[in-house]
N, C-alpha and C positions, 0 to 999 in steps of 0.2 A: 553409430557401428547400421550394421545393415539385416542384421538379426531380424529373423521374423519375432522372435522374442520383441521384439520393441516399437515393432507396428500393431497400429488400433485391433487388429483382429486380432491378434500372437496376443495384446495383453487379456483382450478379452477369454481368448481359452486358456491364458495361464489362472487369472480370476478363479473361474469356474473348475480348473484343475485343486488349484490353493484352498479352494474352497469345501469339495472331496474329503482331500489330504488332511486337511485340519480333524474333520466328521470322525476321519478315522483315527487320527490321532486319539481325540479325544474318546473314541471306541475302548482302544486298546489298552489305554490308562484303563479304564475305568474294568479293565476284566485281567488285569496283571494283579498275581496274588498276592496278596495284603499279605499271607503267613511266612514270605519270606524279605525279612530286610523293612518290610513295612514300616508307615506307622501309624500303625490301626493302637489303641489303646492296648493292654496286655489285660485278658480277666485275673481279677483278685479269686484266686480260686485257692482250694485250701494246699493242694500239689506247691501252688508259688508260695504261698501262705507258709508252708514247709521249708520253703527253701532260706525264705528269709529270718525263719525264726527255727532252727533246726531242731532246734532241745523241746520243742514243743509235738506234743499225741493229738491234742482237739484245738477246733479255734471256734467262737463266739460267731454270734454274725456282729454287726458292723453295730454296735447301738453307743450313745451318750453326747455327751458336749464337752470338747471338743470327741468327736464322735473316733473308735476307737474299736480295733477287734481283738479282746482278753486271748490271749493264751496260755494254755492250762498243761501239767504234764499227770497222767494218771496215777490214781493214787491206788494205792496194795488194797485188797478187798472188797469191802462197801465205802470207803469214805469218799467222797466227793471229789474231783479232782484237783488240784491245787493249782493256783493262777500264780504265772512265774511271769508275764509280762505282758506288751501291750505290741500289737501290730496298727499304723493308723497310713494314711496315704496323706499326702503332701499336699494336695491340692483343698483339703478338708480343714486346713489351717491356716488361709489367706494371712500377710499378705506371700504367697509366693515371691521366691527372687526368681529376676529375670535369667537368662544364659543369652547366646549370643543373637536370639530368634524370638525366643516367649520361655515361658516358665520351664522349669522341667516335674512332669512329676513322677511321683516315688513310691514303693513301698518299702517304708520301713519298721524293723523290730527291735524294739527297746525292753532290757530285762528289767526288775521290781530298786534295783542298782541306780538306773539310770546310763549303762550299759547298749552300748548300740549291741543288736544282735546278727544285722542285716541286713542289708538295702537292696532291693530290684527297681532297677525304670520304670516306671508302667508307661508312658508317652512323653514323646519330646518332638518338636518338630522342626531342631535344628536344622540351616542349611546347610552346614557343613558336615550333616550327617548326607548327603547329598553326592559328595565327593571322600570321606572319609566313611563311610560306612557307618555301621554300629558302634564309634571306635567312644561311645561313656560305657557299653556294657564290654570290654575288655575284662579280662578275668583281673588283673595288675589293681584298674583302677578300684574297682567296687569294693572288692576284697579288704581294702585299706582299712572301714568303716568300719568291720567289726570288731569289737572288743575297744572300742574307744566310747570314754564319756565324756555323758554332757556336758560335765563341767570343764571340756579341753576347748580349746580354741576355734579349730576345726579349720584354722588358716592352710589355706593352698599357698606351699613352699615353704611353711614350717612346719605344720602335722600331716597335708596331707601332700602325696604327689601328684601331680597335675596330670591331664593328658598335655599331651606335646601340641602347641600352637593352637588351645584350645581353654586359655585359663578362663576367659568367663562362665564359660559352660562349666571348667571342673568347678568353680565358684561358686557359682549359682547350686550347683549339687550340693557342696559340702554344707552351707552355709544355710541351704533349704533342711538340709537333715537337721544340722543344728537345731537352728530357729524351731521347728516345729517340735520336734523333740522335747524343747524345754518345756514350750507352753502345755502337751502332753504333763511331762513330768510335774507342771505345776499343778495340776486338777489331777492328776491320779497317786504323785509321788512323792506327799508329803512330807516322808523320812528319808530322801533322797540328801547326798551331800550337795547334788545343785541344788536342792530346795532350801534345806537349813542354809545352807552359804548366802544364797538367790537375796532371800527373807531379809536380811540383815543390810545386803548388797540395795534392796530397793527400797530403804529405807533412809541408806543415807543417801540415793540418788535422789527419792522422791527431797530429803531437805537443800540439795543441789538445786530440783528446780526451780524452788523459793525464791531462789537466789537468784539480785539483778548482779551485770556486769562488775558495775561497780563494789559491789556485795562480797562477789569471788576478785576481785583486786587488792580489796583491804586484806582479804581472808589468805592472802598469797599464793592462790590457786592461779589468778591471772598476775602476769609481772611484765613490766612497760618497761623501753629503752626507747628512750626522747635520744637522737644524733643529730646531735647540730651539723651544716656542713657549709663549707667554706665559702659560696655566697650568701648564706644567711637564711636558707633554706632547711626546713630539719623531716626526719626520716623516723617513721616511729614504728615501732617492731613491738608486738600483745606477743606474748611468752606462753603457753597454758599446756598441762599435761595430759596426756591422750592416750595413757598406759591401759586401759578399760572399755571397751565397748558403750557400756551403759553411759558413760563420762560423754563419750568421742562424740556419739548420739547426738548429747543435750548438748555440748558445744560446738558444732556445727551443725545438725542435721541427721538422720538416718541416711542418706540417699549420698550424703559430698562426703561421713567420714566410711561409709561401704566401700566408695570408688576410691579412698587413700589410703584405707584398709585394706583392698586390693592388691594393690600398686606396691606398696610399701612391701608384704607377703612375699611379691614375684621376684623382688629384687634382693632382697637381702635377709638371711635364715635367721636372728633374729634382732632386736633391739625396741627399744620402747618409745613414739610415739611423742612427739611435743608439738603444738600447733604455733606457726609462726605468721600472725595478724601483720598486716601492712599496711599505713597511715599515711598523712603527712602529705607538707608542699615539696615534698625532695625535688629535685632539679634531678638527680641521679641515680636513675633507676634502679629497684633494686635487684642484689645479684646475690643467690643463694651460694656463692665459692668465695665468700664475704664471710662465712660466720663457721663458727668454732663455736665447740665447747672444752674446757680446761677442768681437769680434775684432779688433785697430788700432780700437780705441776707436769702432769700430762694432757697434749693437745690433740684434740680428736677434729679434723677437721671436717667439715660437710661436704663431702665429695658429690656429686652428682644422682649418683645411683641411692643414696641417702635422702635427697629432699624430693618429695611428690606436692605434685599441686592438690589441693582441698576444696577451694571455690570461688566465689566470689562472696563470698559470707551474708550469704540472704537468707541462713536458715539456721538454728538453734540461735545457742547465748550471742552468738559472734555478729551477727545479722544489725548493721546499721553502726558495730563499731567499727569495723576497719574496713577497707573497700576491698580490698582481694586476702586471698589464705591458703599457704603451705602447712606444706609438716615435716621437719627432721627426724632421721630415725636414725637416735643414739646408739651408740656406740657400745654391744653388750658388755663388754670391759667397763663399763659406766654404773655405777652404785647407785642406784638411783634414792636409796631410804638416808644416803648424804646431797650434802650442798652439793652443786656445780658449777660454773661459771660459765657465760656464753656470753660471743664475742662475736663484735662485727667491725670488721675490716676497713678501718673509711681513708687509707693508705694510698697512693696512687697506682702500686702492686696491687691487685690481687690476689689475696691469699699470701701474703707476706703476712701478716697480721705483727707487724710491727707498732701499727697507731690504728688500736682498736679501740671502741667504745662496748663496757659489757656491764653485766648487769648478775649479780649470786643467784640462783634459782634453786628454791629446797621446794620439794615436790610438800604439800600439804601433807596430813597425816589421815585422811578419808580416803584420796583417792590413793596414796601409798598403798592404804589395803585393798583398798578394791582392786588395785593394780597384781598385786603380792598374792591375794587372795586370802588373804589372813583374816581371823574374825575382826567382828566391832565393834564394841561395847558398848552398850547401854551408855558410861560414859563418856565415850568419846562419844557420840552421837549428841546428847545432851551439849558440848561444847560448842554446836555450832551454833546454839541458840542464831613532690614525688612524679614523677615522670611515674604510674605507675598503670598506662593505659598501653603500652607496647608487651607489659609483662601479662594483663589479662588478655592480648592478642593470642598470642604467643605460648600460653599457658598448655594447651594441647598439644602441640608442639614440643616445650620440652617434656611433657610429658614421656611422649612416644620416645625422646632422645634418650631421657632418663633408662628407660625400657631396653634401649637396642642392644642385640646384642653383637656386639661390632666386627670380632670375628664374622659374623655373618655377611653386616655389612659392605666388609671389605670381599668376601669371596663375592656376592653379588656384583659389589661392581666390576671387580674385572672380568666378571661373565660376560657383562654387558658391554665390556670396553672391545675386548673379543669378539663380541655380534657387530658392535658399528665398524671397528677393522675391517672386518671380515666386507659386511655390505659396502662398506666407502670405494675400501679398495678389489673388490669384490673378488677376495681370494678362496678359489676354492677349501684348499687345505686347512686354511685359517676357520672356513667356515665349518667343515668334518669336527676338527678338533672342540669347537663351540655348538656345535649338536652333542658330542657326545658325554661332556661337561652339562649341560641342558638334560639329558634325560638321567643321566644318576646324578648329577647335585640336586637338580631341584626338583625332579623326578621321587627319589628316594631316601636324599640324604634331608634336605630343607625342606622341602614340603613346601616355599611359597611360589606356587605357581595360581594362574587365574583360572577364575572359573565363571561361569554364567550367573551362579547363586553370588558372585562380590555384585554383579549389580542388580541383580533381585535385590539386594540386602539393601546398597545404596538409595535404590529407588523408596525404600519403607525407611531406612534410618537416616538416611542423607550420605551426603560423601564423608561427613566429620569419622566414620566408623572406621575409617581406611588411616585416623591418626593414635592408633592403637600399637601399629606394627609396620617400623623403620622401611624392612625389607619387603613389604609388603607395594609399601606406599611407592617406594622408591618401581617398584616395577606398574602398577598402575600409571603413575608420571609417564616412563621411558615408554609405554603399549599408546599409550594418550596421544604423546606429541610422535611419536615416530610413522601410528597411524595416521595420523592427519598432515603429516609431512612428504612422506613417502609410499602410505599404506600398512598391509598388515605385515610389518620387518616380527613384531612379536608368533604369526603363526608362523613363520620358517624357522625363528633360532632363541626364542626362549619358550616355546609350548612344549613341552615334554610328551606328550601324546604324538605331537607332527614328527622330532628327534625321530619317536619309535617307528612311524610309520615310513619315512624317507631312510635311516638304516634299513627296515625290510625292503625297501625296492631296492636298496643298493648290493643287497647281499642276494635275492632274488634273482634269475637269470633273466634274462629277454625273453623270453622266446613264453614267459610265463604270464606275463602280463599284458590285461589287454585293456581295451576300453568300452564303455557299452556303447551304444549304437547313438551315436550324434543326436538325432530325435528325441531318445529318451534322455540322455544328458541332460540338454537343456530344459527339461523339465524335472530333472528328480535332483537338481542345485535346488531349487527351490524349495526342496524337503525342509535344509535347515532353516531356513528365515520360517515355514509353520513353526515350527520346534520353538524359535526363539518367540514369538507372537505369542504361542501358547503359553509361554513359562512367563512371560510380560503379564499378560492379561490374568495369571493365575498369581503373582505378587501383588499387582494393583489392587485386584478385586478380594487382598490376606487373605489366602487359600489356606487352612490346613494343612492338603493335603501335598506333598510332594513327589514332583519326579523327576528330579535332576538326576536321583542315580543314572533313571534309566537310559539319559543319552546323553551321562558323559563317563563314560567307559574308564577313562583313565586315575578317576575315583578309585577303582576297585582294582586297577592294579597299583601303585602306588600306595595307597592304605591298606589294602591287602584285605578287602571285604573279606566277612563269612558268609554271606549272600550265594546260593548258587543262580540265584536266575542273572544274577548281575555277571559272574564271573562267565556264566553260558554268552550272554551281551558282550560281553567284552572279546571272546574269543570268534564269536562271529565278525567283531568290526577285524581284528588280527587279521584273518582269513579273507576278508575281502581285500585290507590293502594289499596282502600276496599278490591277489592276483590285480587291482585294480590299485595304480596309485594312488596315494591321500585319499583312499575312500573316504574314512569316516572325514574328515578336512572338506571333501567336496560334497558331502549328501546330507552328514546328521548335524555339525558343530552349530550348536548357538550360539556360542563367543565367538566363533568367527565369523557369522551372521551378523554380530551387531559393530565386529568391527569391518568386515565390508562394506557395511554401509556405511559409515565414518570415512570410508577410503576413498569415498568419491566426491570427497570434497580437496583428497591430496592434491597438492596443484605439481608435487613432484616424481612424475610419473614414465614409467620404463619407453623411452625414443625408440622413433622407426626408421627404416629408410623405406629408400626405395625397391631393393629387395624381399619384401618382408611382404609386398606385393603378392610376389608368385613364390615365395619358397615356402617349405611347409617343417623344414628339420626344427624350429624353435615349437610348433605348435605339436609336434611327435614329442616333446621331450617334456613339457609342461605338464609337471606332478597333479596339478589340479584341473587340465582341459580348458584355461581360463583363453586361450589363441587363440583367434579364427583369422589364418592368415594373415593379414596387416592391422587386423583387431584386436586390443588383451580385453575382456569385460573385467574390470578392472575391481569390482567386489570381489571377485570373484581369486586373484590374484593373489599370493601370499610372499610376493618378494624374495622368490628362491635363489635369485642369480641366475638362474638356470640360463632363460635367453640373454642376457646383460652379461654375463660371461661369453657365449654364441658368438653375440654381433662384436665382443670385443677382438675378442679370435678372430674374425671373419668367416666360422667353422661356417661347413656346408659349400651351400650354394654362393652364400654371401663372402665368399673367396675370388668373385665375379664381378666383374663390371656390370652394370644393367645391361649397359648395349650387347656383353656376351650372354648377358642372362636371357635377354628376349629374344636372342636369334635361334636359340634352341626349343625357345616354349611356341610350337604350332598353335597358330590363329591367336595370338596373345597379343592385345592391344590396350592401352592405357583404360579404355572406357570400359572394357571386358574385366578391371580392376575393381 
């Protein structure tokens, strides 16, 4: 290209401009009011404590080990106030549960019976918050915890309704409240139902902790099924009941059990988990579809959503006993107090269960009592004196497949098919149809659209974070592949906010639409790259201060932010896009900037013809101002098909031959072009 921006002097000037703009961006961030949808921690004052514990009249200072605020009700006459409960901050009771990006700090109230009176999120730095607003602070989600007793499971999907598309964060809040409240109860509520029940449970778990894997096998907690195969190899399956948190953590470790329990809760409404340890030298890979449970002549096949990956058997009692582990979720109709048979189909037709190896399993008395919450007597306590590499490599993928909502996947694949059909055929009608679907479905209904936070989180946590959500992974793969091959197809067809800007440009009269002066435009397009650099630096430095929401207005629109400041920013961008096509894409979108950098290596670019040397039709029609005569600034091009459609249709001057064109233009010569 012959733009001044790519000359030596131009580069120096642009570097100076970028430095100034970056300084202004950082300065602006420092003056953004933290009081409006900010990430600053809320101060724990009496007014906030009153919200969390409405029945209290006064509160003490924070004191004790673990530290708590005491809640009092006023007594009549001169009597001293009555203690009615406690309030505590979850960071004071580690370990904290980790959300999508970091721990979520909360203030929680609990009465003397171990019942939660209320909760308030004090501080969280979720990157999802940048695009969804204060999504955990809606009334519906936090209000669910009031009146729940800590003896309950607090399982998202079963006991608690999570926030849509924020399962990890919802789980962190639920488990964070439960675990912290239980620790407070152990110290301050000796007579509560939970403490009375958990004291016997703790002794039972202590007894189990002292047992070896072999002793657990001898007692019946672990049951082993050896399956001989036709080629003289064997598949070894070990089964153990996981129907209680403490039991699950004991057998497979805290982290692996928590992850498995979270996935199980998100898939099915109820049912106990049974550990499946996998070992042996079998040539036939383990398949979850071959598992089934039978009780009273009723067969319960273990379908995909009823099997979760547990881990590589690195922690807990199972460590070094098997190679990999999963867990099957029993159908709620199965009576765990009675024995049941576990089957593994060895026939050639999967899940036919005509040729099956089986074993009878009976949940032992202590694990059964732990699961059902029944008293554990002193007498009962006294009586307790392969080819698996493929399974390991695909375990994350299997988990994602099992969690997928296939209706969402089908709708997304249909949308992507429409996008590619419109792009490859250069069909304007199909493109507008897909743009409408993108705006409505991905924007308001499904919410699976990309944000710069996905890039920064991938930098922090690695790309494996996308293996929790199949629709999101599909969009990520589609975006990367199409950008590497053709350029910013995502920006033209799969970004709901880009679709909104195109719809606005379509509806607004043309005489309203203007362009910035070329000199200003050439410099302003680099603002989005500065924003991208700022966000990447903050991500790499693990800064706890989030500014995503100020640069990604689509989150305000599609997730209905409660922030006045963010709505003002959104309205400003929409108004700007009314007069300047794709204003946000041109000058402010950090995700577009990152895809623009990636598009520089795309091999299949827009073709140009001789007439482009003098024709201005496409240059005037380009929604991002990426065309300058015969040249296209490809990092700014969003592959909207406007210029390619005009070229195919030979619109404007392109309908004439080059000889006819040059005759009409005075003083034109090839050298001038």
